[in-house]
FILUMMI-243544 format. One record per residue (C-alpha): x, y, z. Coordinates in nm, 2 decimals, padded with zeros to 4 digits, always signed. Layout:
<rs>
R:u:v:w
R:X:Y:Z
...
</rs>
This chain:
<rs>
R:u:v:w
R:+01.46:+00.08:+04.82
R:+01.73:-00.04:+05.06
R:+02.07:-00.04:+04.89
R:+02.17:-00.39:+04.79
R:+02.47:-00.54:+04.96
R:+02.76:-00.69:+04.77
R:+02.71:-01.07:+04.78
R:+02.98:-01.32:+04.69
R:+02.83:-01.65:+04.80
R:+02.81:-01.93:+04.55
R:+02.49:-02.12:+04.45
R:+02.42:-02.39:+04.20
R:+02.18:-02.34:+03.91
R:+02.13:-02.64:+03.67
R:+02.42:-02.81:+03.83
R:+02.66:-02.51:+03.75
R:+02.81:-02.31:+04.03
R:+02.76:-01.94:+04.00
R:+02.88:-01.65:+04.20
R:+02.60:-01.43:+04.35
R:+02.66:-01.06:+04.28
R:+02.47:-00.75:+04.34
R:+02.32:-00.50:+04.10
R:+02.63:-00.27:+04.16
R:+02.87:-00.55:+04.08
R:+02.68:-00.65:+03.76
R:+02.68:-00.28:+03.65
R:+03.07:-00.29:+03.66
R:+03.06:-00.59:+03.42
R:+02.78:-00.51:+03.18
R:+02.72:-00.13:+03.22
R:+02.94:-00.05:+02.91
R:+02.80:-00.31:+02.67
R:+02.67:-00.15:+02.36
R:+02.47:-00.21:+02.04
R:+02.60:-00.16:+01.69
R:+02.57:+00.22:+01.71
R:+02.78:+00.21:+02.03
R:+02.48:+00.30:+02.24
R:+02.49:+00.15:+02.59
R:+02.22:-00.11:+02.63
R:+02.21:-00.20:+03.00
R:+02.12:+00.03:+03.29
R:+02.05:-00.20:+03.58
R:+01.95:+00.09:+03.81
R:+01.71:+00.29:+03.59
R:+01.56:+00.01:+03.37
R:+01.34:-00.13:+03.65
R:+01.10:-00.29:+03.40
R:+01.37:-00.53:+03.29
R:+01.55:-00.53:+03.62
R:+01.28:-00.48:+03.89
R:+01.39:-00.29:+04.20
R:+01.09:-00.39:+04.42
R:+01.19:-00.76:+04.46
R:+01.36:-00.89:+04.78
R:+01.71:-01.04:+04.73
R:+01.73:-00.93:+04.37
R:+02.07:-01.03:+04.23
R:+02.27:-01.16:+03.93
R:+02.45:-01.49:+03.89
R:+02.80:-01.48:+03.74
R:+03.00:-01.75:+03.58
R:+03.37:-01.64:+03.54
R:+03.49:-01.94:+03.34
R:+03.36:-02.14:+03.04
R:+03.04:-02.33:+03.12
R:+02.88:-02.65:+02.98
R:+02.53:-02.75:+03.06
R:+02.27:-03.01:+02.94
R:+01.96:-02.78:+02.94
R:+01.96:-02.42:+03.04
R:+01.61:-02.29:+03.13
R:+01.64:-01.95:+03.29
R:+01.42:-01.89:+03.60
R:+01.40:-01.63:+03.87
R:+01.48:-01.87:+04.15
R:+01.59:-02.22:+04.23
R:+01.42:-02.50:+04.43
R:+01.70:-02.47:+04.68
R:+01.68:-02.09:+04.70
R:+01.32:-01.98:+04.64
R:+01.40:-01.67:+04.84
R:+01.62:-01.51:+04.57
R:+01.52:-01.32:+04.26
R:+01.76:-01.36:+03.97
R:+01.78:-01.05:+03.75
R:+02.02:-01.20:+03.49
R:+02.28:-01.46:+03.42
R:+02.63:-01.33:+03.32
R:+02.88:-01.56:+03.16
R:+03.23:-01.41:+03.12
R:+03.35:-01.70:+02.91
R:+03.19:-01.93:+02.66
R:+02.85:-02.10:+02.71
R:+02.79:-02.44:+02.56
R:+02.45:-02.61:+02.61
R:+02.39:-02.96:+02.48
R:+02.01:-02.94:+02.42
R:+01.85:-02.60:+02.45
R:+01.86:-02.25:+02.61
R:+01.53:-02.09:+02.70
R:+01.39:-01.78:+02.87
R:+01.14:-01.79:+03.16
R:+00.84:-01.61:+03.04
R:+00.74:-01.40:+02.73
R:+00.65:-01.10:+02.94
R:+00.95:-01.10:+03.17
R:+01.26:-01.31:+03.21
R:+01.61:-01.29:+03.36
R:+01.86:-01.15:+03.10
R:+02.11:-01.38:+02.93
R:+02.44:-01.21:+02.89
R:+02.73:-01.40:+02.74
R:+03.06:-01.23:+02.68
R:+03.22:-01.53:+02.51
R:+03.08:-01.76:+02.24
R:+02.74:-01.92:+02.27
R:+02.68:-02.27:+02.14
R:+02.36:-02.48:+02.16
R:+02.14:-02.68:+01.92
R:+01.82:-02.48:+02.00
R:+01.76:-02.14:+02.16
R:+01.44:-01.96:+02.24
R:+01.45:-01.62:+02.40
R:+01.20:-01.35:+02.51
R:+01.11:-01.12:+02.80
R:+01.44:-00.92:+02.84
R:+01.73:-00.77:+02.65
R:+01.97:-01.06:+02.58
R:+02.33:-01.01:+02.47
R:+02.56:-01.27:+02.31
R:+02.89:-01.09:+02.27
R:+03.13:-01.31:+02.08
R:+02.94:-01.52:+01.83
R:+02.66:-01.77:+01.81
R:+02.65:-02.12:+01.68
R:+02.32:-02.31:+01.68
R:+02.07:-02.48:+01.46
R:+01.75:-02.29:+01.54
R:+01.71:-01.97:+01.73
R:+01.37:-01.83:+01.81
R:+01.26:-01.49:+01.95
R:+00.91:-01.44:+02.08
R:+00.71:-01.13:+02.17
R:+00.80:-00.76:+02.18
R:+00.90:-00.76:+02.55
R:+01.23:-00.92:+02.44
R:+01.52:-00.82:+02.23
R:+01.84:-01.00:+02.12
R:+02.18:-00.85:+02.02
R:+02.44:-01.09:+01.88
R:+02.79:-00.96:+01.81
R:+03.05:-01.16:+01.61
R:+02.97:-01.44:+01.37
R:+02.64:-01.62:+01.36
R:+02.60:-01.97:+01.22
R:+02.25:-02.12:+01.22
R:+02.00:-02.29:+00.99
R:+01.69:-02.10:+01.11
R:+01.63:-01.77:+01.27
R:+01.26:-01.73:+01.35
R:+01.11:-01.41:+01.50
R:+00.76:-01.39:+01.64
R:+00.73:-01.01:+01.71
R:+01.08:-00.98:+01.88
R:+01.36:-00.76:+01.76
R:+01.67:-00.97:+01.68
R:+01.99:-00.79:+01.58
R:+02.30:-00.96:+01.43
R:+02.64:-00.82:+01.35
R:+02.75:-01.08:+01.09
R:+02.62:-01.39:+00.92
R:+02.88:-01.66:+00.86
R:+02.64:-01.93:+00.75
R:+02.27:-01.86:+00.79
R:+02.03:-02.08:+00.59
R:+01.69:-01.92:+00.66
R:+01.51:-01.63:+00.82
R:+01.14:-01.63:+00.90
R:+00.97:-01.32:+01.03
R:+00.62:-01.43:+01.15
R:+00.48:-01.09:+01.04
R:+00.67:-00.77:+00.98
R:+01.05:-00.79:+00.95
R:+01.20:-00.80:+01.31
R:+01.54:-00.95:+01.22
R:+01.82:-00.71:+01.13
R:+02.18:-00.75:+01.01
R:+02.48:-00.52:+00.98
R:+02.61:-00.50:+00.63
R:+02.96:-00.38:+00.55
R:+02.95:-00.17:+00.23
R:+03.21:+00.03:+00.04
R:+03.13:+00.40:-00.02
R:+03.24:+00.59:-00.33
R:+03.58:+00.67:-00.17
R:+03.66:+00.31:-00.08
R:+03.58:+00.34:+00.29
R:+03.38:+00.07:+00.47
R:+03.04:+00.18:+00.59
R:+02.83:-00.03:+00.83
R:+02.45:-00.02:+00.78
R:+02.21:-00.21:+01.00
R:+01.90:-00.31:+00.80
R:+01.59:-00.51:+00.87
R:+01.60:-00.84:+00.68
R:+01.30:-00.99:+00.51
R:+01.19:-01.35:+00.53
R:+01.38:-01.59:+00.31
R:+01.14:-01.89:+00.33
R:+00.81:-02.01:+00.45
R:+00.84:-02.20:+00.77
R:+00.72:-02.52:+00.60
R:+01.01:-02.49:+00.35
R:+01.26:-02.58:+00.62
R:+01.09:-02.71:+00.93
R:+00.94:-03.06:+00.98
R:+00.58:-03.07:+00.89
R:+00.47:-03.23:+01.22
R:+00.57:-02.91:+01.40
R:+00.42:-02.65:+01.16
R:+00.06:-02.54:+01.15
R:-00.14:-02.26:+00.99
R:-00.25:-01.98:+01.22
R:-00.57:-01.80:+01.13
R:-00.47:-01.52:+01.37
R:-00.15:-01.45:+01.19
R:-00.27:-01.57:+00.85
R:+00.05:-01.77:+00.80
R:+00.24:-02.07:+00.92
R:+00.36:-02.09:+01.29
R:+00.51:-02.36:+01.51
R:+00.28:-02.60:+01.69
R:+00.24:-02.56:+02.06
R:+00.44:-02.88:+02.15
R:+00.76:-02.81:+01.96
R:+00.95:-02.70:+02.27
R:+00.87:-03.01:+02.48
R:+00.91:-03.26:+02.20
R:+01.20:-03.11:+02.02
R:+01.39:-02.84:+02.20
R:+01.41:-03.00:+02.54
R:+01.52:-03.33:+02.39
R:+01.80:-03.17:+02.19
R:+01.64:-03.28:+01.86
R:+01.61:-03.09:+01.53
R:+01.32:-02.89:+01.39
R:+01.49:-02.89:+01.05
R:+01.38:-03.14:+00.78
R:+01.69:-03.21:+00.57
R:+01.48:-03.39:+00.31
R:+01.34:-03.05:+00.21
R:+01.68:-02.93:+00.07
R:+01.52:-02.89:-00.28
R:+01.28:-02.63:-00.13
R:+01.50:-02.44:+00.11
R:+01.79:-02.42:-00.14
R:+01.55:-02.31:-00.42
R:+01.68:-02.57:-00.66
R:+01.55:-02.54:-01.02
R:+01.45:-02.18:-00.96
R:+01.50:-02.09:-01.32
R:+01.23:-02.32:-01.45
R:+00.99:-02.23:-01.18
R:+01.04:-01.86:-01.25
R:+00.98:-01.91:-01.62
R:+00.66:-02.10:-01.54
R:+00.54:-01.82:-01.32
R:+00.60:-01.57:-01.60
R:+00.41:-01.78:-01.85
R:+00.11:-01.83:-01.61
R:+00.08:-01.46:-01.51
R:+00.11:-01.35:-01.87
R:-00.20:-01.55:-01.96
R:-00.42:-01.40:-01.69
R:-00.76:-01.27:-01.81
R:-00.76:-01.00:-01.55
R:-00.42:-00.86:-01.64
R:-00.40:-00.50:-01.77
R:-00.39:-00.44:-02.14
R:-00.01:-00.44:-02.14
R:-00.01:-00.77:-01.95
R:+00.10:-00.62:-01.62
R:-00.05:-00.70:-01.28
R:-00.04:-00.49:-00.96
R:-00.17:-00.56:-00.61
R:-00.12:-00.37:-00.29
R:-00.23:-00.45:+00.07
R:-00.14:-00.31:+00.41
R:+00.19:-00.49:+00.41
R:+00.34:-00.48:+00.06
R:+00.31:-00.40:-00.31
R:+00.33:-00.68:-00.56
R:+00.38:-00.64:-00.93
R:+00.43:-00.83:-01.26
R:+00.56:-00.60:-01.53
R:+00.73:-00.58:-01.87
R:+00.98:-00.31:-01.95
R:+01.25:-00.21:-02.18
R:+01.60:-00.11:-02.06
R:+01.90:-00.02:-02.28
R:+01.71:-00.16:-02.58
R:+01.65:-00.50:-02.42
R:+01.31:-00.64:-02.31
R:+01.26:-00.76:-01.96
R:+00.98:-00.93:-01.75
R:+00.98:-00.88:-01.38
R:+00.81:-01.01:-01.06
R:+00.86:-00.80:-00.75
R:+00.76:-00.74:-00.39
R:+00.81:-00.41:-00.20
R:+00.77:-00.42:+00.18
R:+00.59:-00.10:+00.29
R:+00.54:+00.07:+00.63
R:+00.88:+00.24:+00.65
R:+01.09:-00.07:+00.58
R:+01.14:+00.02:+00.21
R:+01.27:-00.31:+00.10
R:+01.23:-00.41:-00.27
R:+01.30:-00.76:-00.40
R:+01.27:-00.85:-00.76
R:+01.37:-01.11:-01.02
R:+01.37:-01.03:-01.38
R:+01.42:-01.21:-01.71
R:+01.60:-01.05:-02.00
R:+01.38:-01.19:-02.28
R:+01.65:-01.12:-02.54
R:+01.93:-01.31:-02.37
R:+01.73:-01.55:-02.15
R:+01.93:-01.43:-01.84
R:+01.77:-01.40:-01.50
R:+01.89:-01.16:-01.23
R:+01.80:-01.13:-00.86
R:+01.80:-00.79:-00.69
R:+01.76:-00.70:-00.33
R:+01.74:-00.32:-00.26
R:+01.70:-00.10:+00.04
R:+01.54:+00.23:-00.06
R:+01.52:+00.59:+00.06
R:+01.18:+00.73:+00.11
R:+01.18:+00.87:-00.25
R:+01.24:+00.51:-00.36
R:+01.60:+00.58:-00.48
R:+01.84:+00.30:-00.39
R:+02.04:+00.32:-00.07
R:+02.22:-00.01:-00.11
R:+02.16:-00.33:-00.31
R:+02.27:-00.69:-00.38
R:+02.25:-00.84:-00.73
R:+02.33:-01.18:-00.88
R:+02.20:-01.45:-01.11
R:+01.94:-01.71:-01.03
R:+02.19:-01.96:-00.91
R:+02.30:-01.74:-00.62
R:+02.27:-01.92:-00.28
R:+02.34:-01.63:-00.04
R:+02.08:-01.53:+00.22
R:+02.01:-01.21:+00.04
R:+01.90:-01.40:-00.28
R:+01.70:-01.65:-00.08
R:+01.50:-01.34:+00.04
R:+01.44:-01.24:-00.32
R:+01.33:-01.59:-00.43
R:+01.09:-01.61:-00.14
R:+00.95:-01.27:-00.23
R:+00.90:-01.37:-00.59
R:+00.71:-01.69:-00.48
R:+00.49:-01.48:-00.25
R:+00.42:-01.22:-00.52
R:+00.33:-01.50:-00.76
R:+00.08:-01.66:-00.52
R:-00.10:-01.33:-00.47
R:-00.10:-01.21:-00.83
R:-00.20:-01.56:-00.95
R:-00.50:-01.56:-00.72
R:-00.80:-01.41:-00.90
R:-00.96:-01.33:-00.56
R:-00.70:-01.06:-00.52
R:-00.85:-00.87:-00.81
R:-01.22:-00.94:-00.75
R:-01.26:-00.59:-00.59
R:-01.24:-00.33:-00.85
R:-00.96:-00.07:-00.85
R:-01.23:+00.20:-00.90
R:-01.28:+00.34:-00.55
R:-01.62:+00.48:-00.66
R:-01.75:+00.12:-00.70
R:-01.63:+00.02:-00.35
R:-01.92:+00.01:-00.11
R:-01.76:+00.07:+00.22
R:-02.10:+00.11:+00.39
R:-02.20:-00.24:+00.27
R:-01.88:-00.39:+00.42
R:-01.95:-00.21:+00.75
R:-02.30:-00.35:+00.76
R:-02.17:-00.70:+00.72
R:-01.94:-00.66:+01.02
R:-02.19:-00.46:+01.23
R:-02.25:-00.59:+01.58
R:-02.60:-00.69:+01.66
R:-02.78:-00.70:+01.99
R:-02.82:-01.07:+01.95
R:-02.44:-01.10:+01.91
R:-02.39:-00.91:+02.23
R:-02.64:-01.13:+02.42
R:-02.46:-01.44:+02.30
R:-02.13:-01.29:+02.42
R:-02.29:-01.27:+02.77
R:-02.41:-01.63:+02.75
R:-02.77:-01.51:+02.72
R:-02.75:-01.34:+03.06
R:-02.97:-01.03:+03.10
R:-02.77:-00.74:+02.97
R:-02.75:-00.43:+03.19
R:-03.00:-00.17:+03.07
R:-02.72:+00.09:+03.05
R:-02.51:-00.14:+02.83
R:-02.81:-00.18:+02.59
R:-02.84:+00.20:+02.58
R:-02.47:+00.23:+02.50
R:-02.51:-00.02:+02.22
R:-02.80:+00.18:+02.07
R:-02.59:+00.50:+02.08
R:-02.30:+00.32:+01.91
R:-02.52:+00.17:+01.65
R:-02.66:+00.51:+01.56
R:-02.33:+00.71:+01.56
R:-02.07:+00.44:+01.49
R:-01.80:+00.26:+01.68
R:-01.48:+00.45:+01.77
R:-01.64:+00.78:+01.67
R:-01.73:+00.91:+02.01
R:-01.45:+00.78:+02.25
R:-01.10:+00.70:+02.13
R:-01.05:+00.34:+02.03
R:-01.37:+00.22:+02.20
R:-01.58:-00.03:+02.02
R:-01.83:-00.29:+02.16
R:-01.68:-00.62:+02.04
R:-01.72:-00.99:+02.04
R:-01.42:-01.19:+02.18
R:-01.36:-01.55:+02.26
R:-01.18:-01.67:+02.57
R:-00.84:-01.70:+02.40
R:-00.70:-01.38:+02.54
R:-00.82:-01.43:+02.89
R:-00.68:-01.79:+02.89
R:-00.33:-01.65:+02.84
R:-00.36:-01.53:+03.20
R:-00.48:-01.86:+03.34
R:-00.65:-02.17:+03.19
R:-00.82:-02.25:+03.52
R:-01.20:-02.26:+03.44
R:-01.28:-02.07:+03.76
R:-01.07:-01.78:+03.63
R:-01.17:-01.74:+03.27
R:-01.54:-01.79:+03.33
R:-01.54:-01.51:+03.59
R:-01.50:-01.24:+03.32
R:-01.68:-01.14:+03.00
R:-01.50:-00.93:+02.76
R:-01.72:-00.69:+02.56
R:-01.52:-00.40:+02.42
R:-01.19:-00.28:+02.29
R:-01.00:-00.05:+02.54
R:-00.71:+00.10:+02.34
R:-00.54:+00.07:+02.01
R:-00.28:-00.18:+02.12
R:-00.51:-00.47:+02.21
R:-00.63:-00.41:+02.57
R:-00.99:-00.50:+02.64
R:-01.27:-00.42:+02.88
R:-01.46:-00.69:+03.07
R:-01.73:-00.74:+03.33
R:-01.60:-00.91:+03.64
R:-01.89:-01.14:+03.75
R:-01.90:-01.07:+04.12
R:-02.28:-01.07:+04.12
R:-02.56:-01.26:+03.93
R:-02.70:-00.92:+03.83
R:-02.46:-00.75:+03.58
R:-02.58:-00.41:+03.69
R:-02.39:-00.46:+04.01
R:-02.07:-00.59:+03.85
R:-01.75:-00.38:+03.81
R:-01.57:-00.34:+03.49
R:-01.20:-00.43:+03.45
R:-00.94:-00.38:+03.19
R:-00.71:-00.65:+03.06
R:-00.38:-00.49:+02.95
R:-00.23:-00.62:+02.63
R:+00.12:-00.60:+02.78
R:+00.03:-00.69:+03.14
R:-00.20:-00.58:+03.42
R:-00.56:-00.65:+03.52
R:-00.72:-00.35:+03.68
R:-01.07:-00.24:+03.79
R:-01.17:+00.08:+03.62
R:-01.54:+00.13:+03.70
R:-01.76:+00.02:+03.98
R:-02.06:-00.02:+03.74
R:-02.18:+00.04:+03.39
R:-02.30:+00.40:+03.44
R:-01.96:+00.50:+03.58
R:-01.80:+00.34:+03.28
R:-02.03:+00.52:+03.04
R:-01.92:+00.85:+03.20
R:-01.56:+00.75:+03.18
R:-01.59:+00.71:+02.80
R:-01.68:+01.07:+02.77
R:-01.32:+01.17:+02.83
R:-01.25:+01.05:+02.47
R:-00.90:+00.92:+02.55
R:-00.79:+00.56:+02.53
R:-00.68:+00.40:+02.86
R:-00.31:+00.33:+02.93
R:-00.24:+00.00:+03.10
R:+00.08:-00.14:+03.25
R:+00.15:-00.41:+03.51
R:+00.10:-00.18:+03.81
R:-00.17:+00.06:+03.70
R:-00.44:+00.17:+03.46
R:-00.49:+00.54:+03.40
R:-00.61:+00.81:+03.15
R:-00.37:+01.08:+03.02
R:-00.47:+01.33:+02.76
R:-00.18:+01.52:+02.58
R:-00.35:+01.83:+02.45
R:-00.07:+01.88:+02.19
R:-00.16:+01.56:+02.02
R:-00.53:+01.51:+02.11
R:-00.78:+01.50:+01.83
R:-01.14:+01.51:+01.92
R:-01.35:+01.22:+01.81
R:-01.61:+01.30:+01.54
R:-01.91:+01.24:+01.77
R:-01.77:+01.34:+02.10
R:-02.01:+01.63:+02.15
R:-02.31:+01.41:+02.05
R:-02.20:+01.16:+02.32
R:-02.16:+01.44:+02.58
R:-02.52:+01.56:+02.50
R:-02.65:+01.20:+02.52
R:-02.50:+01.13:+02.87
R:-02.63:+01.47:+02.98
R:-02.98:+01.40:+02.86
R:-02.99:+01.03:+02.96
R:-02.81:+01.04:+03.30
R:-02.75:+01.40:+03.39
R:-02.37:+01.34:+03.36
R:-02.13:+01.61:+03.25
R:-01.86:+01.50:+03.02
R:-01.52:+01.45:+03.18
R:-01.28:+01.74:+03.11
R:-00.94:+01.64:+03.27
R:-00.73:+01.35:+03.40
R:-00.83:+01.43:+03.76
R:-01.20:+01.38:+03.69
R:-01.12:+01.04:+03.52
R:-00.91:+00.95:+03.82
R:-01.20:+01.00:+04.05
R:-01.40:+00.73:+03.88
R:-01.10:+00.50:+03.87
R:-01.02:+00.55:+04.24
R:-01.38:+00.50:+04.34
R:-01.38:+00.16:+04.17
R:-01.03:+00.08:+04.32
R:-01.14:+00.16:+04.67
R:-01.44:-00.07:+04.64
R:-01.29:-00.36:+04.44
R:-00.91:-00.36:+04.42
R:-00.83:-00.57:+04.73
R:-01.10:-00.82:+04.63
R:-00.97:-00.84:+04.27
R:-00.61:-00.88:+04.39
R:-00.71:-01.16:+04.62
R:-00.89:-01.33:+04.33
R:-00.60:-01.30:+04.09
R:-00.35:-01.43:+04.35
R:-00.54:-01.75:+04.36
R:-00.42:-01.81:+04.01
R:-00.06:-01.69:+04.07
R:-00.12:-01.37:+03.88
R:+00.11:-01.09:+04.00
R:-00.07:-00.80:+04.16
R:+00.03:-00.46:+04.30
R:-00.10:-00.26:+04.59
</rs>
């Protein structure tokens, strides 16, 4: 790449005059910025995924003084200067926006870097590592998708922090009313704790949700997502609320989001759970899923009787939240604990039921969640005796049929080779002969995230999983006869690439028994022999393709590359031309 020149011309973006600076100039300003462990966070030369080095006129925009805007929607270029590519916006002073701040795209966006204080009613960020260096004041801040990350230093004041699979890290909460993690905890906060010798120790911990979304947001902008199995924002909240500078918060729900009358509600929960027919002989209830452990127990401590409802978040987070009633004194206590792997306490917060801090809102939310699960008899319909659990029966209910596959292909004639592959999978089992591969039924939702143009999404038929992170295989309908159609992979984090010229090549490719790797620029197979574990029926598959097609199983990356390269030579230019019709980025 030709070395960028130092550029000091000025251009306007959203009515604000910025100085145009090069990558080298930006590095002098942001190269030493760090996270809470003092690890440097920006490398504008090496981190070419966040700061591409293959774009013409790639640059940063710098504001040296305090800035005020109406709406700040970050984009890679301006209408006046479509020839430039903006890598990031750097504000040396304070940034004040009257309505909203938003990123460009969930996959990739210019970085937002503010060295002063950031103030705006509503903020939504994704697609890059964003840094707010001297405090944040807003009403709602949203982070979306794992291509982005946010670091906020200084004090944070906000009513709602909402994370949808994006890491958001905060140094200090001055006044934070609610935190909602759409799934696992993605929000973390630094806690200042005193050790046994009186010294202050800073620990950064993931923070659990403190509310349901409907506890605090207006009902008209909340919906239930079957995909996430919980509440999410509606698709129109950005246009109708954020861009107008309005509020998502429903102040009439103060009773809910401040957990008023928690004592009586907690006592009612104890009474209801105590009367459950499916409780154990001692009146306790336990339930565990892939996410957490939930329990309702009675215990004695220091000669006093207690009843407790608790939730423990699993998968390495080791967060336990519990509320317990001392039956003898009628006192209620709330306890948030961070645990070591052996479940001993690393640090904790404890107070009574009237506590209003964000830590105790997390406990109260966890208690309500545990009650809903433990109070639902369906949670206990499956016996705890594993010998009575018929796993084969469940597999049969979910088993893919040939009729399902035909419907997936809109009743087109299936390729003979695909039918043979289906029959082999039916006999030996999905994901037992080629890593992460399973014939699968998918709707058009995933493809439509690339383009909602009908010509685009009707040109592909997804039919199988490609790897463990969500990529999928699809036929590209270049011919009315599916036997003549190539197979492409849709990357879960970007990239659409042709992988096989036809079904038979694809069947041989599966014999390598390694999931495909997909990025924006390429799709490839790589087998690390130190970590590779052979699939249960790999040898049976190798015998099958040998007897059916005369193929030998692939043994190394180079043999897999030959099949990929044959397909690329035949179809890559054609595929790129097709994708570019829909403004989908391609790579030569």
